[in-house]
MARVEXTI-322177 format. One line per 4 residues: number of its first residue (from 1); their letters; for each residue x, y, z of C-alpha. Coordinates in Angstrom, 3 decimals. Each point is the difference from the previous one (the first is absolute). Layout:
BEGIN
NUM> A> X/Y/Z  ...
REM end
This chain:
BEGIN
1> XXXX> 111.805/81.321/-31.403  0.655/3.567/1.153  -2.118/-0.442/3.104  1.819/-3.314/0.824
5> XXXX> 3.515/1.766/-0.472  -1.270/2.904/2.231  -0.949/-2.423/2.765  3.407/-1.650/-0.198
9> XXXX> 1.703/3.397/0.025  -2.092/1.058/3.092  0.824/-3.342/1.739  3.744/0.460/-0.646
13> XXXX> -0.218/3.524/1.260  -1.719/-1.105/3.211  2.649/-2.790/0.339  2.859/2.446/-0.264
17> XXXX> -1.738/2.361/2.425  -0.802/-2.736/2.450  3.704/-1.037/0.204  1.172/3.603/0.311
21> XXXX> -2.298/0.493/2.959  1.174/-3.150/1.531  3.592/1.058/0.013  -0.381/3.769/0.364
25> XXXX> -2.200/-0.143/3.167  2.898/-1.728/1.754  2.459/2.615/-1.321  -1.987/2.726/1.452
29> XXXX> -1.587/-1.291/3.168  2.435/-2.786/1.105  1.600/2.191/2.678  -3.408/1.161/1.342
33> XXXX> -1.375/-3.562/0.222  3.212/-1.328/1.452  0.108/2.602/2.752  -3.611/-0.801/0.908
37> XXXX> -1.220/3.484/-0.889  -2.626/-1.200/-2.389  -1.491/-3.400/-1.060  0.106/-1.610/-3.457
41> XXXX> -3.594/1.008/-0.976  0.518/3.592/1.182  3.337/0.039/-1.934  -1.647/-1.270/-3.221
45> XXXX> -2.866/2.613/0.363  2.413/2.844/0.429  2.290/-1.080/-2.679  -2.864/-0.399/-2.511
49> XXXX> -1.354/3.504/0.881  3.347/1.730/-0.418  0.778/-2.054/-3.053  -3.187/1.220/-1.609
53> XXXX> 0.875/3.552/0.991  3.470/-0.226/-1.610  -1.345/-1.740/-3.159  -2.865/2.443/-0.416
57> XXXX> 2.312/3.090/0.251  3.702/-0.497/-0.758  -0.471/-3.396/-1.639  -1.843/1.466/-2.996
61> XXXX> 3.291/1.456/-1.276  1.590/-3.397/0.008  -3.090/-1.506/-1.722  0.320/2.649/-2.778
65> XXXX> 3.610/-0.803/-0.558  -0.536/-3.732/-0.185  -3.179/0.157/-2.005  0.935/2.545/-2.535
69> XXXX> 3.557/1.265/0.521  2.487/-2.804/-0.465  -2.024/-1.235/-3.175  -3.098/1.526/-1.609
73> XXXX> -3.268/-1.084/1.509  -1.043/-1.467/-3.351  2.535/-2.767/0.442  -1.857/-1.440/3.006
77> XXXX> -2.468/-2.394/-1.519  -1.629/-2.466/2.288  2.507/-2.697/-0.969  3.018/2.162/0.479
81> XXXX> -1.315/1.265/3.306  -0.407/-3.500/1.270  3.604/-0.804/-0.960  1.250/3.141/1.775
85> XXXX> -2.012/-0.808/3.110  1.323/-3.556/-0.023  3.524/1.285/0.215  -0.948/2.261/2.912
89> XXXX> -1.268/-3.005/1.793  3.097/-1.959/-1.032  2.131/2.537/1.950  -1.768/-1.192/3.227
93> XXXX> 0.903/-3.514/-0.921  3.601/0.780/-0.522  0.001/1.794/3.346  -1.382/-2.976/1.763
97> XXXX> 2.216/-2.638/-1.584  3.270/1.748/0.429  -0.751/1.771/3.348  0.919/3.396/-1.439
101> XXXX> -2.124/3.169/-0.010  -0.538/0.172/-3.690  -1.923/3.017/-1.211  -3.455/-0.497/-1.419
105> XXXX> 0.171/3.580/-1.409  3.381/-0.524/-1.743  -1.173/-3.385/-1.509  -3.291/1.460/-1.197
109> XXXX> 1.874/2.762/-1.614  2.315/-2.505/-1.540  -2.975/-1.873/-1.562  -1.194/3.283/-1.505
113> XXXX> 3.492/0.815/-1.369  -0.140/-3.497/-1.693  -3.230/0.989/-1.585  1.468/3.448/-1.054
117> XXXX> 3.116/-1.544/-1.554  -1.988/-2.567/-1.927  -2.398/2.592/-1.399  2.622/2.786/-0.378
121> XXXX> -2.016/2.347/2.117  2.135/0.269/3.091  0.382/3.487/1.479  3.758/-0.085/0.371
125> XXXX> 0.328/3.356/1.688  -2.491/-0.880/2.690  1.674/-3.370/0.524  3.287/1.723/0.514
129> XXXX> -1.589/2.174/2.694  -1.539/-3.100/1.645  3.124/-2.083/-0.068  2.019/2.979/1.407
133> XXXX> -2.489/0.279/2.745  0.445/-3.822/0.723  3.697/0.639/0.467  -0.203/3.150/2.002
137> XXXX> -2.819/-0.948/2.360  1.802/-3.094/1.598  3.337/1.804/0.083  -1.632/2.912/1.724
141> XXXX> -1.661/-2.331/2.533  3.323/-1.759/0.538  1.931/3.121/0.779  -2.675/1.514/2.220
145> XXXX> -0.079/-3.322/1.882  3.868/-0.041/0.241  0.085/3.528/1.344  -2.835/-0.664/2.479
149> XXXX> 1.634/-3.292/1.038  3.485/1.533/0.458  -0.830/3.345/1.598  -3.649/0.067/1.253
153> XXXX> -1.376/-3.402/0.777  1.900/-0.699/3.248  -1.179/3.343/1.398  -3.542/-0.595/-1.002
157> XXXX> 0.096/-3.451/1.409  1.383/1.185/3.282  -2.897/2.607/0.205  -3.054/-1.338/-1.666
161> XXXX> 0.218/-3.793/-0.502  -2.849/-2.006/1.440  -0.891/-3.684/-0.055  -3.192/-2.052/-0.536
165> XXXX> -2.991/0.668/2.263  -0.535/-3.508/1.367  -3.612/0.484/1.208  -1.255/2.242/-2.743
169> XXXX> -0.326/3.730/-0.384  -3.626/0.236/1.169  -2.072/-1.803/2.467  -3.720/0.251/0.878
173> XXXX> -0.888/1.396/3.354  -3.312/-1.732/1.104  -0.044/1.380/3.502  -2.714/2.621/-0.867
177> XXXX> -3.429/-0.305/-1.515  1.388/0.632/-3.340  3.212/-1.892/-1.287  2.658/2.431/-1.126
181> XXXX> 3.430/-0.434/-1.617  3.122/0.944/1.914  3.736/-0.440/-0.363  1.402/-3.288/0.997
185> XXXX> 1.418/-0.484/3.467  3.672/0.362/-1.089  -0.672/2.615/-2.597  1.226/3.558/0.957
189> XXXX> 0.432/3.259/-1.979  3.119/-1.305/-1.746  -1.607/-3.165/-1.069  -3.078/1.790/-1.231
193> XXXX> 2.045/2.499/-2.013  2.028/-2.817/-1.479  -3.160/-1.917/-0.910  -1.379/3.087/-1.686
197> XXXX> 3.227/0.429/-1.966  -0.236/-3.684/-1.135  -3.506/0.287/-1.117  0.519/3.338/-1.827
201> XXXX> 2.978/-1.307/-2.010  -1.845/-3.315/-0.773  -2.916/1.949/-1.392  2.573/2.053/-2.056
205> XXXX> 1.415/-3.209/-1.307  -3.472/-1.087/-0.988  -0.557/3.297/-1.781  3.347/-0.459/-1.851
209> XXXX> -0.772/-3.626/-0.902  -3.367/0.988/-1.584  1.510/2.870/-1.862  2.746/-2.234/-1.578
213> XXXX> -1.762/-3.310/-0.348  -3.563/0.693/-1.160  1.308/0.435/-3.534  1.684/-3.389/-0.007
217> XXXX> -3.349/-1.706/0.166  -2.208/1.983/-2.403  2.034/2.496/-2.139  -0.172/-2.180/-3.264
221> XXXX> -3.815/-0.393/0.272  -0.338/3.755/0.615  2.273/0.540/-3.055  -2.267/-1.988/-2.345
225> XXXX> -3.161/1.626/1.288  -1.459/-3.068/1.579  -0.456/1.834/3.342  0.470/3.614/1.088
229> XXXX> 2.781/1.155/2.306  -2.443/0.394/2.904  -1.437/-3.511/-0.611  3.539/-1.374/-0.282
233> XXXX> 1.091/1.526/3.248  -3.017/-1.381/1.833  0.596/-3.377/-1.527  3.678/-0.048/0.828
237> XXXX> -0.387/1.277/3.602  -2.833/-2.463/0.498  2.107/-2.849/-1.002  3.033/1.358/2.095
241> XXXX> -2.342/0.283/3.025  -1.231/-3.524/-0.505  3.498/-1.204/0.099  0.651/2.138/3.005
245> XXXX> -2.927/-1.668/1.893  0.914/-3.550/-1.025  3.482/-1.196/-1.080  1.632/3.007/1.734
249> XXXX> -0.606/-1.820/3.299  2.831/-2.339/-0.711  2.353/2.904/-0.965  -1.009/1.890/3.038
253> XXXX> 0.736/-3.084/2.154  3.425/-0.278/-1.486  0.726/3.611/0.499  -1.394/0.061/3.494
257> XXXX> 1.987/-2.976/1.175  3.173/1.458/-1.530  -0.185/3.332/1.797  -1.017/-1.280/3.390
261> XXXX> 3.258/0.676/1.706  1.351/2.675/-2.399  -0.278/3.755/0.019  -2.862/1.617/-1.832
265> XXXX> 1.871/3.197/-0.484  2.006/-1.264/-2.914  -3.206/-1.233/-1.707  -1.430/3.504/0.301
269> XXXX> 3.112/1.659/-1.450  0.227/-2.295/-3.006  -3.778/0.155/-0.598  -0.053/3.757/0.144
273> XXXX> 2.997/0.401/-2.404  -1.365/-2.686/-2.497  -3.589/1.317/0.049  1.120/3.626/-0.525
277> XXXX> 2.151/-0.915/-2.999  -2.748/-2.102/-1.646  -2.673/2.681/0.651  2.159/2.643/-1.608
281> XXXX> 0.612/-2.198/-3.048  -3.698/-0.932/-0.189  -0.993/3.715/0.129  2.301/0.341/-3.125
285> XXXX> -1.709/-2.865/-1.692  3.015/-2.313/0.220  -0.725/-3.565/0.905  2.574/-1.191/2.431
289> XXXX> 0.426/-2.804/2.653  -0.620/0.633/3.741  1.773/-3.260/0.723  3.123/0.931/-1.772
293> XXXX> 0.264/3.432/1.673  -0.719/-1.330/3.420  2.491/-2.944/-0.399  2.630/2.409/-1.244
297> XXXX> -0.607/2.183/3.065  0.273/-3.138/2.143  3.465/-0.783/-1.549  1.163/3.590/0.489
301> XXXX> -1.205/-0.013/3.562  1.828/-3.257/0.786  3.245/1.172/-1.769  -0.269/3.387/1.779
305> XXXX> -0.190/-1.696/3.447  2.895/-2.259/-0.835  2.188/2.844/-1.170  -0.336/1.596/3.543
309> XXXX> 2.878/-2.240/1.069  2.614/2.171/-1.705  0.404/3.691/-0.760  0.455/1.421/-3.516
313> XXXX> 3.520/0.957/0.947  0.802/-3.583/1.010  -1.406/-1.300/-3.349  2.073/2.422/-1.974
317> XXXX> 3.113/-0.765/2.058  -0.430/-3.746/-0.299  -0.699/0.302/-3.798  3.278/1.961/-0.382
321> XXXX> 1.860/-2.730/1.779  -1.719/-2.770/-2.118  -1.460/-1.904/2.904  -3.388/-1.510/0.407
325> XXXX> -2.488/2.267/1.847  -2.101/-1.121/2.989  -3.055/0.746/-2.144  1.185/-2.360/-2.683
329> XXXX> 0.215/-2.707/2.629  -3.489/0.898/1.087  -1.505/-0.217/-3.461  1.550/-3.450/-0.539
333> XXXX> -1.572/-1.561/2.930  -3.326/1.660/0.694  -3.446/-0.787/-1.287  -2.925/2.064/-1.135
337> XXXX> -3.166/-2.166/0.216  -1.258/-1.119/-3.306  -3.649/0.991/-0.635  -2.667/-0.085/-2.697
341> XXXX> -2.679/2.492/-0.837  -2.675/-2.594/0.807  1.650/-1.004/3.314  2.149/2.321/1.922
345> XXXX> 0.696/3.498/-1.304  0.776/2.671/2.528  -0.995/-2.225/2.970  2.588/-2.498/1.198
349> XXXX> 2.479/1.111/-2.615  -0.018/3.538/1.358  0.347/-1.086/3.539  2.816/-2.418/-0.974
353> XXXX> 2.063/2.716/-1.603  -0.599/2.630/2.616  -0.182/-1.634/3.392  1.902/2.552/2.003
357> XXXX> 2.980/-0.763/2.095  -0.478/3.264/1.810  0.141/-0.153/3.746  -3.409/-0.397/1.568
361> XXXX> -2.013/3.241/0.171  -3.502/0.924/0.759  -1.954/-2.750/-1.676  -3.752/-0.567/0.139
365> XXXX> -1.374/0.896/3.296  3.145/0.650/1.918  0.037/3.688/-0.485  3.812/0.054/0.335
369> XXXX> 2.447/2.482/-1.313  1.543/-0.465/-3.443  3.131/-2.321/0.180  3.365/1.093/-1.203
373> XXXX> 0.970/-0.849/-3.523  3.612/-1.078/-0.667  1.776/2.329/-2.431  0.785/-1.179/-3.467
377> XXXX> 3.127/-2.057/0.095  -0.509/-1.177/3.478  -2.815/-2.595/-0.457  1.043/-3.614/0.261
381> XXXX> 0.563/-1.650/-3.368  -1.006/-3.437/1.590  -3.281/1.449/1.291  -0.837/1.483/-3.356
385> XXXX> 0.858/-3.273/-1.837  -2.214/-2.010/2.446  -2.893/2.304/-0.908  -0.116/-1.463/-3.543
389> XXXX> 0.134/3.327/-1.764  1.055/-0.513/-3.593  0.617/-2.833/-2.408  1.511/0.790/-3.418
393> XXXX> -0.922/-3.394/-1.362  -3.666/0.338/0.825  0.062/3.596/-1.251  1.465/-1.087/-3.313
397> XXXX> -2.668/-2.724/-0.503  -2.777/2.556/0.735  1.332/2.572/-2.438  0.524/-2.705/-2.657
401> XXXX> -3.722/-1.004/0.234  -1.036/3.707/-0.090  1.712/0.269/-3.365  -0.911/-3.486/-1.244
405> XXXX> -3.670/0.025/0.765  -1.132/3.012/-2.276  2.618/-1.070/-2.617  -1.562/-3.445/-0.248
409> XXXX> -3.474/1.549/-0.120  0.986/2.369/-2.819  1.702/-2.771/-1.969  -2.811/-2.535/0.546
413> XXXX> -2.776/2.424/-1.011  1.979/1.136/-3.001  0.404/-3.477/-1.220  -3.774/-0.673/0.414
417> XXXX> -1.101/3.256/-1.634  2.603/-0.294/-2.793  -0.248/-3.664/-1.031  -3.286/-1.268/1.329
421> XXXX> -2.428/2.888/-0.001  1.852/1.988/-2.808  -1.036/3.392/1.316  2.467/1.764/-2.253
REM end
């Protein structure tokens, strides 16, 4: 019976990891694949390698928290472990059904909280720390994105933006006796530097995903001693990698098609900010959502771009007069693209919110001088609105699901553990 339950537990863990890999590969490498810098197989290989590095190093702290910190490890029997893992997989289902980037980490923690409440073993002080981090992390990502969008992004876009490399980054020179790789025909120093930046940040995203997500697939099984931490990391990353090589192809297709005509620079900014926040939290042993942080940064970036239509002085003056501000009009008519963790995280969404209206500057291959950026308050409201920068209604729905998903997980798991399994 124990062996059968263990097999079921391992199967559920692999299922969770498989779905995480399918969605997270697109999160990390969508911009790189969409800009023709790397193929899908290469993206899956790099993602798996860096996810393993993140899980093997920083991810151990998150595993320790989820396997022995929120509730004692003794609470993780094979049965309770399977229930907790089920709710971790349920988070991915919620994400797919509602088209919202629901957090696997938050929902997995919610399931553990339900177990802790039913058994009266919940570490309340640690949970206060975790929930506080869940509030601070997206707020930080939002405000960093807002500052970048309002003050820095137009200048960065005017100087460093680059588009998709249509014919691929590398070609094979077969003119000699030995074939050798070389840069594509329309790839210059600027393109090569941009491509290197895209790949480096994509690998960083893979590292962050492995650090934060490995625990979601195997922490309960490690807690009950069925497998060791090292075995669990290998199992989780193996399943994540399998998802990256298989079902992630569809995610990468979606992301690649979405960013075809959109700037990659915004994707890099959001990816860098989101991955940094999650890596820091993972180092502290706090399970948190990469999707929530990156999406918050997307919202902040779009709002910051929209706010460039007016100055702070104009907003204050209009507020004193009791009139509607131009930014209010912007927020009522614009749209931030709706995404899911399994479909389009920082790919098309990022491009949609940050497609610059900055005058043409030196783009890929033209070697031109940086274009002039209109001062704050002098950008066209109509142009900003047309860029689909921000939609409060979509944002409200996203935030609602962020709160609802772990809440339902905690309540559902509590009811099962309290009234069906009687763990108390």
